[in-house]
Short mmCIF file of the C-alpha atoms (twelve columns), coordinates in Angstrom:
data_MODEL
# 
_entry.id   MODEL 
# 
loop_
_atom_site.group_PDB 
_atom_site.id 
_atom_site.type_symbol 
_atom_site.label_atom_id 
_atom_site.label_alt_id 
_atom_site.label_comp_id 
_atom_site.label_asym_id 
_atom_site.label_seq_id 
_atom_site.Cartn_x 
_atom_site.Cartn_y 
_atom_site.Cartn_z 
_atom_site.pdbx_PDB_model_num 
ATOM 1   C CA . MET A 1   -36.274 -17.941 -64.512 1 
ATOM 2   C CA . ARG A 2   -38.663 -15.079 -63.154 1 
ATOM 3   C CA . LEU A 3   -41.491 -16.224 -61.264 1 
ATOM 4   C CA . LEU A 4   -44.469 -14.716 -59.594 1 
ATOM 5   C CA . HIS A 5   -46.650 -16.396 -56.966 1 
ATOM 6   C CA . VAL A 6   -50.169 -14.984 -56.767 1 
ATOM 7   C CA . ILE A 7   -52.091 -15.741 -53.392 1 
ATOM 8   C CA . ALA A 8   -54.897 -14.195 -51.492 1 
ATOM 9   C CA . SER A 9   -52.751 -13.807 -48.302 1 
ATOM 10  C CA . ILE A 10  -49.281 -14.521 -47.125 1 
ATOM 11  C CA . ARG A 11  -50.383 -14.373 -43.527 1 
ATOM 12  C CA . ALA A 12  -49.139 -17.410 -41.559 1 
ATOM 13  C CA . ALA A 13  -52.404 -18.096 -39.863 1 
ATOM 14  C CA . GLY A 14  -53.936 -18.913 -43.251 1 
ATOM 15  C CA . GLY A 15  -52.243 -22.251 -43.409 1 
ATOM 16  C CA . GLY A 16  -50.634 -24.299 -46.101 1 
ATOM 17  C CA . PRO A 17  -50.605 -22.185 -49.115 1 
ATOM 18  C CA . ALA A 18  -48.495 -19.258 -47.672 1 
ATOM 19  C CA . GLU A 19  -45.964 -21.875 -46.385 1 
ATOM 20  C CA . ALA A 20  -45.951 -23.543 -49.717 1 
ATOM 21  C CA . VAL A 21  -45.082 -20.308 -51.320 1 
ATOM 22  C CA . ARG A 22  -42.341 -19.656 -48.824 1 
ATOM 23  C CA . SER A 23  -40.834 -23.076 -49.207 1 
ATOM 24  C CA . LEU A 24  -40.855 -23.407 -52.805 1 
ATOM 25  C CA . SER A 25  -39.600 -19.971 -53.382 1 
ATOM 26  C CA . GLY A 26  -36.804 -20.448 -51.067 1 
ATOM 27  C CA . ALA A 27  -35.713 -23.472 -53.040 1 
ATOM 28  C CA . HIS A 28  -35.920 -21.590 -56.502 1 
ATOM 29  C CA . GLN A 29  -33.889 -18.589 -55.010 1 
ATOM 30  C CA . ARG A 30  -31.355 -20.976 -53.748 1 
ATOM 31  C CA . ASP A 31  -31.124 -22.100 -57.526 1 
ATOM 32  C CA . GLY A 32  -30.666 -18.762 -58.819 1 
ATOM 33  C CA . HIS A 33  -34.191 -17.968 -59.899 1 
ATOM 34  C CA . SER A 34  -36.085 -14.649 -59.192 1 
ATOM 35  C CA . VAL A 35  -39.179 -14.860 -57.259 1 
ATOM 36  C CA . GLU A 36  -41.754 -12.343 -56.043 1 
ATOM 37  C CA . VAL A 37  -45.296 -12.628 -54.617 1 
ATOM 38  C CA . ALA A 38  -48.515 -10.645 -55.355 1 
ATOM 39  C CA . SER A 39  -51.172 -10.740 -52.668 1 
ATOM 40  C CA . LEU A 40  -54.273 -9.004  -51.737 1 
ATOM 41  C CA . ASP A 41  -52.877 -8.164  -48.206 1 
ATOM 42  C CA . ASP A 42  -52.888 -4.693  -46.673 1 
ATOM 43  C CA . PRO A 43  -49.522 -3.195  -47.502 1 
ATOM 44  C CA . ALA A 44  -49.239 -2.054  -43.920 1 
ATOM 45  C CA . ASP A 45  -49.583 -5.616  -42.638 1 
ATOM 46  C CA . PRO A 46  -46.486 -6.156  -40.593 1 
ATOM 47  C CA . GLU A 47  -46.338 -9.852  -42.090 1 
ATOM 48  C CA . VAL A 48  -46.018 -8.292  -45.473 1 
ATOM 49  C CA . HIS A 49  -42.839 -6.635  -44.561 1 
ATOM 50  C CA . ASN A 50  -41.514 -9.684  -42.577 1 
ATOM 51  C CA . PHE A 51  -42.127 -12.095 -45.526 1 
ATOM 52  C CA . PRO A 52  -38.888 -13.417 -46.891 1 
ATOM 53  C CA . LEU A 53  -39.778 -12.344 -50.523 1 
ATOM 54  C CA . PRO A 54  -40.629 -9.033  -52.257 1 
ATOM 55  C CA . VAL A 55  -44.354 -9.036  -51.804 1 
ATOM 56  C CA . HIS A 56  -46.575 -6.653  -53.941 1 
ATOM 57  C CA . ALA A 57  -49.506 -6.202  -51.442 1 
ATOM 58  C CA . LEU A 58  -52.347 -4.824  -53.544 1 
ATOM 59  C CA . GLY A 59  -54.959 -4.762  -50.894 1 
ATOM 60  C CA . PRO A 60  -56.514 -4.155  -48.612 1 
ATOM 61  C CA . ALA A 61  -59.266 -6.446  -49.623 1 
ATOM 62  C CA . ARG A 62  -62.858 -4.986  -49.387 1 
ATOM 63  C CA . SER A 63  -64.660 -8.178  -48.488 1 
ATOM 64  C CA . THR A 64  -64.248 -11.696 -47.217 1 
ATOM 65  C CA . TYR A 65  -63.929 -12.623 -50.969 1 
ATOM 66  C CA . SER A 66  -60.832 -10.449 -50.952 1 
ATOM 67  C CA . PHE A 67  -61.850 -8.191  -53.655 1 
ATOM 68  C CA . ALA A 68  -59.044 -5.791  -54.350 1 
ATOM 69  C CA . PRO A 69  -59.614 -3.321  -57.278 1 
ATOM 70  C CA . ALA A 70  -55.783 -2.542  -57.709 1 
ATOM 71  C CA . PHE A 71  -54.985 -6.335  -58.329 1 
ATOM 72  C CA . VAL A 72  -56.081 -6.913  -62.160 1 
ATOM 73  C CA . PRO A 73  -54.608 -3.665  -63.449 1 
ATOM 74  C CA . TRP A 74  -51.350 -4.239  -61.708 1 
ATOM 75  C CA . LEU A 75  -50.962 -7.700  -63.162 1 
ATOM 76  C CA . ARG A 76  -51.766 -6.760  -66.554 1 
ATOM 77  C CA . GLN A 77  -49.142 -3.820  -66.409 1 
ATOM 78  C CA . ASN A 78  -46.659 -6.098  -64.722 1 
ATOM 79  C CA . ARG A 79  -47.085 -9.662  -66.343 1 
ATOM 80  C CA . ALA A 80  -44.339 -9.417  -69.061 1 
ATOM 81  C CA . ARG A 81  -41.803 -9.054  -66.238 1 
ATOM 82  C CA . TYR A 82  -42.249 -12.727 -65.334 1 
ATOM 83  C CA . ASP A 83  -41.686 -15.982 -67.151 1 
ATOM 84  C CA . ALA A 84  -44.484 -17.875 -65.288 1 
ATOM 85  C CA . ILE A 85  -47.284 -16.936 -62.835 1 
ATOM 86  C CA . ILE A 86  -48.278 -19.413 -60.283 1 
ATOM 87  C CA . VAL A 87  -51.782 -19.062 -58.526 1 
ATOM 88  C CA . ASN A 88  -52.116 -20.493 -55.182 1 
ATOM 89  C CA . GLY A 89  -55.527 -21.479 -53.947 1 
ATOM 90  C CA . LEU A 90  -59.179 -20.820 -55.408 1 
ATOM 91  C CA . TRP A 91  -62.419 -19.258 -54.342 1 
ATOM 92  C CA . GLN A 92  -60.986 -15.732 -53.481 1 
ATOM 93  C CA . TYR A 93  -60.593 -12.871 -55.986 1 
ATOM 94  C CA . HIS A 94  -56.951 -13.489 -56.633 1 
ATOM 95  C CA . SER A 95  -57.643 -16.622 -58.691 1 
ATOM 96  C CA . PHE A 96  -60.423 -15.104 -60.830 1 
ATOM 97  C CA . GLY A 97  -58.625 -11.821 -61.011 1 
ATOM 98  C CA . ALA A 98  -55.479 -13.744 -62.412 1 
ATOM 99  C CA . TRP A 99  -57.718 -15.303 -65.065 1 
ATOM 100 C CA . ARG A 100 -59.160 -11.894 -66.064 1 
ATOM 101 C CA . ALA A 101 -55.495 -10.540 -66.395 1 
ATOM 102 C CA . LEU A 102 -53.891 -13.439 -68.109 1 
ATOM 103 C CA . ARG A 103 -56.446 -15.405 -70.120 1 
ATOM 104 C CA . ASP A 104 -54.865 -13.926 -73.502 1 
ATOM 105 C CA . ARG A 105 -51.983 -16.481 -72.518 1 
ATOM 106 C CA . THR A 106 -49.295 -13.748 -73.177 1 
ATOM 107 C CA . THR A 107 -47.668 -15.036 -69.898 1 
ATOM 108 C CA . PRO A 108 -48.257 -18.516 -68.944 1 
ATOM 109 C CA . TYR A 109 -49.989 -19.200 -65.570 1 
ATOM 110 C CA . TYR A 110 -50.354 -22.316 -63.320 1 
ATOM 111 C CA . VAL A 111 -52.454 -23.103 -60.518 1 
ATOM 112 C CA . PHE A 112 -51.991 -24.856 -57.323 1 
ATOM 113 C CA . PRO A 113 -55.497 -25.591 -55.891 1 
ATOM 114 C CA . HIS A 114 -53.857 -26.695 -52.442 1 
ATOM 115 C CA . GLY A 115 -56.769 -29.023 -51.709 1 
ATOM 116 C CA . MET A 116 -59.507 -26.506 -52.230 1 
ATOM 117 C CA . LEU A 117 -61.164 -28.999 -54.889 1 
ATOM 118 C CA . ASP A 118 -61.477 -31.932 -52.351 1 
ATOM 119 C CA . PRO A 119 -64.956 -33.532 -52.324 1 
ATOM 120 C CA . TRP A 120 -64.896 -33.595 -48.404 1 
ATOM 121 C CA . PHE A 121 -66.162 -29.934 -48.655 1 
ATOM 122 C CA . LYS A 122 -68.986 -30.767 -50.914 1 
ATOM 123 C CA . ARG A 123 -70.196 -33.551 -48.436 1 
ATOM 124 C CA . THR A 124 -69.517 -31.539 -45.240 1 
ATOM 125 C CA . PHE A 125 -70.738 -28.064 -46.155 1 
ATOM 126 C CA . PRO A 126 -73.460 -28.877 -48.896 1 
ATOM 127 C CA . VAL A 127 -75.202 -25.331 -48.607 1 
ATOM 128 C CA . LYS A 128 -71.765 -23.534 -49.145 1 
ATOM 129 C CA . HIS A 129 -71.013 -25.992 -51.940 1 
ATOM 130 C CA . ALA A 130 -74.300 -25.103 -53.533 1 
ATOM 131 C CA . LYS A 131 -73.282 -21.385 -53.408 1 
ATOM 132 C CA . LYS A 132 -69.946 -22.355 -54.987 1 
ATOM 133 C CA . TRP A 133 -71.872 -23.835 -57.995 1 
ATOM 134 C CA . LEU A 134 -73.304 -20.622 -58.777 1 
ATOM 135 C CA . TYR A 135 -69.757 -19.079 -58.924 1 
ATOM 136 C CA . TRP A 136 -67.885 -22.071 -60.397 1 
ATOM 137 C CA . PRO A 137 -68.864 -22.064 -64.041 1 
ATOM 138 C CA . TRP A 138 -67.985 -18.391 -64.916 1 
ATOM 139 C CA . ALA A 139 -65.076 -17.991 -62.377 1 
ATOM 140 C CA . ASP A 140 -62.791 -20.883 -61.067 1 
ATOM 141 C CA . TYR A 141 -63.786 -23.451 -63.673 1 
ATOM 142 C CA . ARG A 142 -62.428 -21.086 -66.338 1 
ATOM 143 C CA . VAL A 143 -59.377 -20.509 -64.073 1 
ATOM 144 C CA . LEU A 144 -58.400 -24.248 -64.208 1 
ATOM 145 C CA . ARG A 145 -59.522 -24.691 -67.809 1 
ATOM 146 C CA . ASP A 146 -57.249 -22.065 -69.297 1 
ATOM 147 C CA . ALA A 147 -54.154 -22.652 -67.033 1 
ATOM 148 C CA . ARG A 148 -51.024 -24.085 -68.684 1 
ATOM 149 C CA . ALA A 149 -51.253 -26.752 -66.016 1 
ATOM 150 C CA . VAL A 150 -53.089 -27.487 -62.839 1 
ATOM 151 C CA . LEU A 151 -50.416 -28.497 -60.325 1 
ATOM 152 C CA . PHE A 152 -51.224 -31.165 -57.563 1 
ATOM 153 C CA . THR A 153 -49.239 -31.931 -54.397 1 
ATOM 154 C CA . CYS A 154 -49.901 -35.676 -54.614 1 
ATOM 155 C CA . GLU A 155 -51.589 -38.358 -56.695 1 
ATOM 156 C CA . GLN A 156 -54.562 -38.545 -54.329 1 
ATOM 157 C CA . GLU A 157 -55.388 -34.874 -54.512 1 
ATOM 158 C CA . LYS A 158 -55.396 -35.131 -58.321 1 
ATOM 159 C CA . LEU A 159 -57.680 -38.221 -58.341 1 
ATOM 160 C CA . LEU A 160 -60.212 -36.530 -55.960 1 
ATOM 161 C CA . ALA A 161 -60.330 -33.149 -57.547 1 
ATOM 162 C CA . PRO A 162 -62.824 -33.880 -60.445 1 
ATOM 163 C CA . GLN A 163 -65.382 -35.196 -57.908 1 
ATOM 164 C CA . SER A 164 -66.373 -31.822 -56.704 1 
ATOM 165 C CA . PHE A 165 -68.079 -30.358 -59.806 1 
ATOM 166 C CA . ALA A 166 -69.474 -32.159 -62.798 1 
ATOM 167 C CA . LEU A 167 -68.157 -29.324 -64.914 1 
ATOM 168 C CA . TYR A 168 -64.342 -29.717 -64.666 1 
ATOM 169 C CA . ARG A 169 -61.655 -29.326 -67.101 1 
ATOM 170 C CA . ALA A 170 -57.964 -29.229 -66.510 1 
ATOM 171 C CA . ARG A 171 -54.407 -30.296 -67.431 1 
ATOM 172 C CA . PRO A 172 -53.402 -32.070 -64.127 1 
ATOM 173 C CA . VAL A 173 -49.814 -32.515 -63.283 1 
ATOM 174 C CA . VAL A 174 -48.460 -33.888 -59.932 1 
ATOM 175 C CA . THR A 175 -45.565 -31.962 -58.764 1 
ATOM 176 C CA . GLY A 176 -45.414 -32.718 -55.217 1 
ATOM 177 C CA . LEU A 177 -44.736 -30.610 -52.270 1 
ATOM 178 C CA . GLY A 178 -42.586 -30.415 -49.184 1 
ATOM 179 C CA . THR A 179 -40.582 -28.304 -46.784 1 
ATOM 180 C CA . THR A 180 -37.042 -27.494 -45.755 1 
ATOM 181 C CA . PRO A 181 -35.226 -29.572 -43.090 1 
ATOM 182 C CA . PRO A 182 -34.877 -27.828 -39.650 1 
ATOM 183 C CA . PRO A 183 -32.066 -25.568 -39.322 1 
ATOM 184 C CA . ALA A 184 -28.703 -27.081 -38.029 1 
ATOM 185 C CA . GLY A 185 -28.414 -27.230 -34.134 1 
ATOM 186 C CA . VAL A 186 -32.148 -26.672 -33.259 1 
ATOM 187 C CA . GLY A 187 -32.978 -28.771 -30.287 1 
ATOM 188 C CA . ALA A 188 -35.711 -29.015 -27.541 1 
ATOM 189 C CA . THR A 189 -34.325 -26.519 -25.387 1 
ATOM 190 C CA . SER A 190 -35.940 -23.254 -26.616 1 
ATOM 191 C CA . PHE A 191 -39.422 -25.118 -26.412 1 
ATOM 192 C CA . LEU A 192 -39.021 -26.483 -22.959 1 
ATOM 193 C CA . ASP A 193 -37.499 -23.179 -21.643 1 
ATOM 194 C CA . ARG A 194 -40.843 -21.605 -22.834 1 
ATOM 195 C CA . TYR A 195 -42.889 -24.318 -21.276 1 
ATOM 196 C CA . PRO A 196 -40.718 -25.634 -18.411 1 
ATOM 197 C CA . ASP A 197 -43.517 -27.790 -16.820 1 
ATOM 198 C CA . LEU A 198 -43.213 -30.122 -19.887 1 
ATOM 199 C CA . ARG A 199 -39.744 -31.089 -18.984 1 
ATOM 200 C CA . GLY A 200 -39.382 -34.895 -18.434 1 
ATOM 201 C CA . LYS A 201 -42.787 -35.458 -19.981 1 
ATOM 202 C CA . ARG A 202 -43.679 -37.410 -23.107 1 
ATOM 203 C CA . LEU A 203 -45.157 -35.122 -25.641 1 
ATOM 204 C CA . LEU A 204 -47.913 -35.751 -28.074 1 
ATOM 205 C CA . LEU A 205 -47.804 -32.805 -30.626 1 
ATOM 206 C CA . PHE A 206 -50.564 -31.494 -32.654 1 
ATOM 207 C CA . MET A 207 -49.450 -28.563 -34.958 1 
ATOM 208 C CA . GLY A 208 -51.828 -26.596 -37.078 1 
ATOM 209 C CA . ARG A 209 -54.920 -24.496 -37.145 1 
ATOM 210 C CA . LEU A 210 -57.566 -25.263 -34.567 1 
ATOM 211 C CA . HIS A 211 -60.262 -26.213 -36.936 1 
ATOM 212 C CA . PRO A 212 -62.948 -28.810 -37.066 1 
ATOM 213 C CA . LYS A 213 -61.633 -30.388 -40.228 1 
ATOM 214 C CA . LYS A 214 -58.379 -30.964 -38.428 1 
ATOM 215 C CA . GLY A 215 -59.997 -33.561 -36.050 1 
ATOM 216 C CA . CYS A 216 -58.842 -31.832 -32.686 1 
ATOM 217 C CA . ASP A 217 -62.132 -32.971 -31.037 1 
ATOM 218 C CA . LEU A 218 -61.199 -36.758 -31.903 1 
ATOM 219 C CA . LEU A 219 -57.668 -36.228 -30.540 1 
ATOM 220 C CA . LEU A 220 -59.113 -35.073 -27.163 1 
ATOM 221 C CA . GLU A 221 -61.442 -37.944 -26.840 1 
ATOM 222 C CA . ALA A 222 -58.712 -40.523 -27.906 1 
ATOM 223 C CA . TYR A 223 -56.241 -39.006 -25.484 1 
ATOM 224 C CA . ALA A 224 -58.740 -39.469 -22.797 1 
ATOM 225 C CA . ALA A 225 -59.278 -42.989 -23.737 1 
ATOM 226 C CA . ALA A 226 -55.651 -44.052 -24.329 1 
ATOM 227 C CA . LEU A 227 -53.280 -41.935 -22.398 1 
ATOM 228 C CA . ALA A 228 -54.986 -40.017 -19.668 1 
ATOM 229 C CA . ASN A 229 -54.147 -42.606 -16.977 1 
ATOM 230 C CA . ASP A 230 -50.509 -42.367 -17.755 1 
ATOM 231 C CA . PRO A 231 -49.163 -39.154 -15.994 1 
ATOM 232 C CA . THR A 232 -45.887 -39.150 -18.119 1 
ATOM 233 C CA . TRP A 233 -47.914 -37.854 -21.189 1 
ATOM 234 C CA . ARG A 234 -48.845 -34.428 -22.138 1 
ATOM 235 C CA . LEU A 235 -50.829 -33.252 -25.258 1 
ATOM 236 C CA . VAL A 236 -49.597 -30.178 -26.934 1 
ATOM 237 C CA . PHE A 237 -51.894 -28.189 -29.173 1 
ATOM 238 C CA . ALA A 238 -49.766 -25.747 -31.222 1 
ATOM 239 C CA . GLY A 239 -51.473 -23.559 -33.692 1 
ATOM 240 C CA . PRO A 240 -53.697 -20.525 -34.102 1 
ATOM 241 C CA . ASP A 241 -57.522 -20.641 -33.288 1 
ATOM 242 C CA . ALA A 242 -58.727 -20.288 -36.784 1 
ATOM 243 C CA . SER A 243 -62.358 -20.530 -36.153 1 
ATOM 244 C CA . GLY A 244 -63.062 -19.593 -32.486 1 
ATOM 245 C CA . TRP A 245 -63.172 -23.208 -31.564 1 
ATOM 246 C CA . GLN A 246 -60.647 -23.385 -28.823 1 
ATOM 247 C CA . GLN A 247 -62.894 -22.625 -25.943 1 
ATOM 248 C CA . THR A 248 -65.277 -25.443 -26.977 1 
ATOM 249 C CA . LEU A 249 -62.232 -27.777 -27.080 1 
ATOM 250 C CA . ARG A 250 -61.045 -26.433 -23.614 1 
ATOM 251 C CA . SER A 251 -64.559 -26.959 -22.143 1 
ATOM 252 C CA . ARG A 252 -64.605 -30.623 -23.562 1 
ATOM 253 C CA . ALA A 253 -61.166 -31.487 -22.045 1 
ATOM 254 C CA . GLU A 254 -62.486 -30.195 -18.581 1 
ATOM 255 C CA . ALA A 255 -65.373 -32.540 -19.076 1 
ATOM 256 C CA . LEU A 256 -62.954 -35.297 -19.993 1 
ATOM 257 C CA . GLY A 257 -60.900 -34.651 -16.722 1 
ATOM 258 C CA . ILE A 258 -57.697 -33.955 -19.007 1 
ATOM 259 C CA . ALA A 259 -57.522 -30.051 -18.933 1 
ATOM 260 C CA . ASP A 260 -54.384 -30.289 -16.643 1 
ATOM 261 C CA . ARG A 261 -52.604 -32.604 -19.184 1 
ATOM 262 C CA . ILE A 262 -53.140 -30.114 -22.153 1 
ATOM 263 C CA . VAL A 263 -50.827 -27.136 -23.270 1 
ATOM 264 C CA . TRP A 264 -52.252 -24.656 -25.799 1 
ATOM 265 C CA . THR A 265 -49.318 -22.702 -27.186 1 
ATOM 266 C CA . GLY A 266 -50.852 -20.637 -30.160 1 
ATOM 267 C CA . MET A 267 -49.003 -20.246 -33.332 1 
ATOM 268 C CA . LEU A 268 -45.271 -21.269 -32.995 1 
ATOM 269 C CA . ARG A 269 -42.813 -19.637 -35.671 1 
ATOM 270 C CA . ASP A 270 -39.195 -20.240 -36.641 1 
ATOM 271 C CA . THR A 271 -36.991 -21.627 -33.998 1 
ATOM 272 C CA . LEU A 272 -39.710 -22.152 -31.463 1 
ATOM 273 C CA . LYS A 273 -41.658 -24.277 -34.009 1 
ATOM 274 C CA . TRP A 274 -38.744 -26.653 -34.784 1 
ATOM 275 C CA . SER A 275 -37.816 -26.953 -31.137 1 
ATOM 276 C CA . ALA A 276 -41.337 -28.023 -30.407 1 
ATOM 277 C CA . PHE A 277 -40.962 -30.835 -32.817 1 
ATOM 278 C CA . ALA A 278 -37.548 -31.740 -31.391 1 
ATOM 279 C CA . ALA A 279 -39.273 -31.929 -27.994 1 
ATOM 280 C CA . ALA A 280 -42.049 -34.232 -29.311 1 
ATOM 281 C CA . GLU A 281 -42.042 -37.970 -28.942 1 
ATOM 282 C CA . VAL A 282 -44.699 -38.244 -31.799 1 
ATOM 283 C CA . PHE A 283 -46.896 -36.045 -33.943 1 
ATOM 284 C CA . VAL A 284 -50.576 -36.575 -34.501 1 
ATOM 285 C CA . LEU A 285 -53.049 -35.248 -37.155 1 
ATOM 286 C CA . PRO A 286 -56.367 -36.963 -37.264 1 
ATOM 287 C CA . SER A 287 -57.752 -34.793 -40.033 1 
ATOM 288 C CA . HIS A 288 -61.094 -35.167 -41.824 1 
ATOM 289 C CA . GLN A 289 -59.511 -33.670 -44.731 1 
ATOM 290 C CA . GLU A 290 -55.827 -32.685 -45.536 1 
ATOM 291 C CA . ASN A 291 -54.541 -32.145 -48.878 1 
ATOM 292 C CA . PHE A 292 -50.909 -32.727 -48.031 1 
ATOM 293 C CA . GLY A 293 -49.954 -31.558 -44.537 1 
ATOM 294 C CA . ILE A 294 -46.952 -29.284 -44.321 1 
ATOM 295 C CA . ALA A 295 -46.678 -30.041 -40.444 1 
ATOM 296 C CA . VAL A 296 -46.462 -33.727 -41.416 1 
ATOM 297 C CA . ALA A 297 -43.537 -33.283 -43.628 1 
ATOM 298 C CA . GLU A 298 -41.951 -30.957 -41.021 1 
ATOM 299 C CA . SER A 299 -42.305 -33.656 -38.342 1 
ATOM 300 C CA . LEU A 300 -40.717 -36.231 -40.547 1 
ATOM 301 C CA . ALA A 301 -37.740 -33.855 -41.375 1 
ATOM 302 C CA . CYS A 302 -37.285 -33.825 -37.764 1 
ATOM 303 C CA . GLY A 303 -37.153 -37.566 -37.217 1 
ATOM 304 C CA . VAL A 304 -40.602 -37.524 -35.452 1 
ATOM 305 C CA . PRO A 305 -43.083 -40.293 -36.396 1 
ATOM 306 C CA . VAL A 306 -46.400 -39.163 -37.288 1 
ATOM 307 C CA . LEU A 307 -49.899 -40.634 -36.496 1 
ATOM 308 C CA . ILE A 308 -52.254 -39.618 -39.037 1 
ATOM 309 C CA . SER A 309 -55.800 -40.425 -40.676 1 
ATOM 310 C CA . ARG A 310 -56.350 -41.884 -43.974 1 
ATOM 311 C CA . GLU A 311 -57.765 -38.466 -45.074 1 
ATOM 312 C CA . VAL A 312 -54.326 -36.998 -45.003 1 
ATOM 313 C CA . ASN A 313 -53.582 -37.573 -48.598 1 
ATOM 314 C CA . ILE A 314 -49.851 -38.462 -48.300 1 
ATOM 315 C CA . TRP A 315 -50.851 -41.328 -45.864 1 
ATOM 316 C CA . ARG A 316 -49.608 -44.135 -48.526 1 
ATOM 317 C CA . GLU A 317 -46.088 -42.571 -48.350 1 
ATOM 318 C CA . ILE A 318 -46.011 -42.694 -44.513 1 
ATOM 319 C CA . GLU A 319 -47.370 -46.252 -44.329 1 
ATOM 320 C CA . ALA A 320 -45.001 -47.723 -47.118 1 
ATOM 321 C CA . ALA A 321 -42.006 -46.079 -45.190 1 
ATOM 322 C CA . HIS A 322 -42.979 -47.401 -41.744 1 
ATOM 323 C CA . ALA A 323 -42.675 -43.695 -40.752 1 
ATOM 324 C CA . GLY A 324 -45.775 -43.648 -38.507 1 
ATOM 325 C CA . PHE A 325 -49.245 -45.242 -38.183 1 
ATOM 326 C CA . VAL A 326 -52.497 -44.515 -40.102 1 
ATOM 327 C CA . ALA A 327 -56.240 -44.988 -39.026 1 
ATOM 328 C CA . PRO A 328 -59.472 -43.923 -40.092 1 
ATOM 329 C CA . ASP A 329 -60.715 -40.411 -38.842 1 
ATOM 330 C CA . THR A 330 -62.750 -41.437 -36.058 1 
ATOM 331 C CA . VAL A 331 -62.502 -41.536 -32.280 1 
ATOM 332 C CA . GLU A 332 -61.751 -45.236 -32.526 1 
ATOM 333 C CA . GLY A 333 -59.246 -44.864 -35.237 1 
ATOM 334 C CA . THR A 334 -57.439 -42.013 -33.451 1 
ATOM 335 C CA . THR A 335 -57.565 -43.930 -30.095 1 
ATOM 336 C CA . SER A 336 -55.874 -46.977 -31.851 1 
ATOM 337 C CA . LEU A 337 -52.974 -44.649 -33.243 1 
ATOM 338 C CA . LEU A 338 -52.253 -43.677 -29.653 1 
ATOM 339 C CA . THR A 339 -52.552 -47.074 -28.413 1 
ATOM 340 C CA . ARG A 340 -50.231 -48.627 -31.021 1 
ATOM 341 C CA . TRP A 341 -47.480 -46.043 -30.196 1 
ATOM 342 C CA . GLN A 342 -48.001 -46.452 -26.441 1 
ATOM 343 C CA . GLN A 343 -47.450 -50.186 -26.956 1 
ATOM 344 C CA . LEU A 344 -44.620 -50.006 -29.280 1 
ATOM 345 C CA . PRO A 345 -41.248 -51.163 -27.991 1 
ATOM 346 C CA . GLU A 346 -38.667 -48.542 -27.929 1 
ATOM 347 C CA . ALA A 347 -36.386 -50.492 -30.442 1 
ATOM 348 C CA . GLU A 348 -39.103 -50.163 -33.057 1 
ATOM 349 C CA . ARG A 349 -39.669 -46.564 -31.957 1 
ATOM 350 C CA . THR A 350 -36.028 -45.837 -32.798 1 
ATOM 351 C CA . THR A 351 -36.381 -47.483 -36.139 1 
ATOM 352 C CA . MET A 352 -39.411 -45.441 -36.977 1 
ATOM 353 C CA . ARG A 353 -37.615 -42.221 -36.159 1 
ATOM 354 C CA . ARG A 354 -34.924 -43.270 -38.751 1 
ATOM 355 C CA . ASN A 355 -37.659 -44.149 -41.197 1 
ATOM 356 C CA . ALA A 356 -39.227 -40.943 -40.765 1 
ATOM 357 C CA . ARG A 357 -36.038 -38.912 -41.946 1 
ATOM 358 C CA . GLU A 358 -35.566 -41.203 -44.612 1 
ATOM 359 C CA . CYS A 359 -39.298 -40.780 -45.856 1 
ATOM 360 C CA . PHE A 360 -38.720 -37.009 -45.582 1 
ATOM 361 C CA . ALA A 361 -35.539 -37.152 -47.754 1 
ATOM 362 C CA . GLU A 362 -37.116 -39.481 -50.447 1 
ATOM 363 C CA . HIS A 363 -40.579 -37.788 -50.747 1 
ATOM 364 C CA . PHE A 364 -41.011 -34.315 -49.051 1 
ATOM 365 C CA . ASP A 365 -37.592 -32.403 -49.386 1 
ATOM 366 C CA . ILE A 366 -38.778 -29.182 -51.066 1 
ATOM 367 C CA . GLU A 367 -35.848 -29.419 -53.417 1 
ATOM 368 C CA . HIS A 368 -37.591 -32.240 -55.300 1 
ATOM 369 C CA . SER A 369 -40.937 -30.572 -55.757 1 
ATOM 370 C CA . ALA A 370 -39.233 -27.038 -56.693 1 
ATOM 371 C CA . ALA A 371 -37.227 -28.878 -59.501 1 
ATOM 372 C CA . ARG A 372 -40.219 -30.574 -60.709 1 
ATOM 373 C CA . LEU A 373 -42.350 -27.375 -60.864 1 
ATOM 374 C CA . LEU A 374 -39.664 -25.812 -62.947 1 
ATOM 375 C CA . GLU A 375 -39.377 -28.921 -65.331 1 
ATOM 376 C CA . VAL A 376 -43.391 -28.641 -65.694 1 
ATOM 377 C CA . ILE A 377 -43.020 -24.832 -66.669 1 
ATOM 378 C CA . ARG A 378 -40.309 -25.503 -69.213 1 
ATOM 379 C CA . GLN A 379 -41.935 -28.443 -70.602 1 
ATOM 380 C CA . THR A 380 -45.363 -26.880 -71.291 1 
ATOM 381 C CA . THR A 381 -43.854 -23.688 -72.425 1 
ATOM 382 C CA . ALA A 382 -41.864 -25.695 -74.956 1 
ATOM 383 C CA . ASP A 383 -44.952 -27.573 -75.991 1 
ATOM 384 C CA . ASP A 384 -46.671 -24.355 -76.707 1 
ATOM 385 C CA . GLY A 385 -43.718 -23.184 -78.856 1 
ATOM 386 C CA . ARG A 386 -44.008 -26.137 -81.312 1 
# 
């Protein structure tokens, strides 16, 4: 099958959608399918050249909306080359542009919202949501309405999506999502060589963008309350400063008296990323909103249990598998996560590490969701041919 992923940007700092494209495409390529990407990136961007797939970079984008005038003509001209086109994410020109180019249904297209219809944004940013209402009826509403299917990463995401806008029409399908297991032989050495002061310490790992929705501030408060008096613990924040928030977090850590217990690594990639998971005792993500959480799945793949909020949409699978602990996205809830882990007997921690790997294999191995996506494409194409 010949597949094209459409995305605003393949840059790693953009978070989950680009990683989802990378993981899904890798699984499809291993199964013998052809996969390419069309993005609105600048073709001179080094990340375009380093991406592990052929990328048609049709930018540079001319605004924060990522308007790129070359995109729609290119897609109209090349759509016949593909059996299906998968649009990743909403709210930027790539989604509306894809609808403009593909609305005649000559080539089927599918949409992964990647959590961008979660009603948390409506509650948290009401002014921005009001602006989106002006855009929604003539743009992304139509994108979803005319898609062959709208693809959700879990059941919770599918249930929440219609709550953001009263005007909503889609053909929803849960395909799941996941990631690849770590490369064989990757251990903690690379990470600890980079940060030698962490040797012999118990590491609490946060990996993701430093963004208010991720609950980084909750984690600081909870660490100060639950673990600051234990000198064996260190808190590692691994991720890009997505919104200029890191200095505020650093100042708060100073005020809490825990600044010397925290390591800020910036974004970790490839072997160093997997090595950080291998070095960690436990992973934590107290997000206020998390559609899926690729880093959660990566942690499970490494056998590292996870401490997450109930706003991470895959929390039910984690809880059912006893692969971690779940609590509300509050300071109290996050503190309870750290305290429960601290008090857990070592034998039970060992069991939870085994459960983490089993949970990954059952629910979040990318091979499962990649196969499900192809099944949906084949089924919906066959249905239209009747």
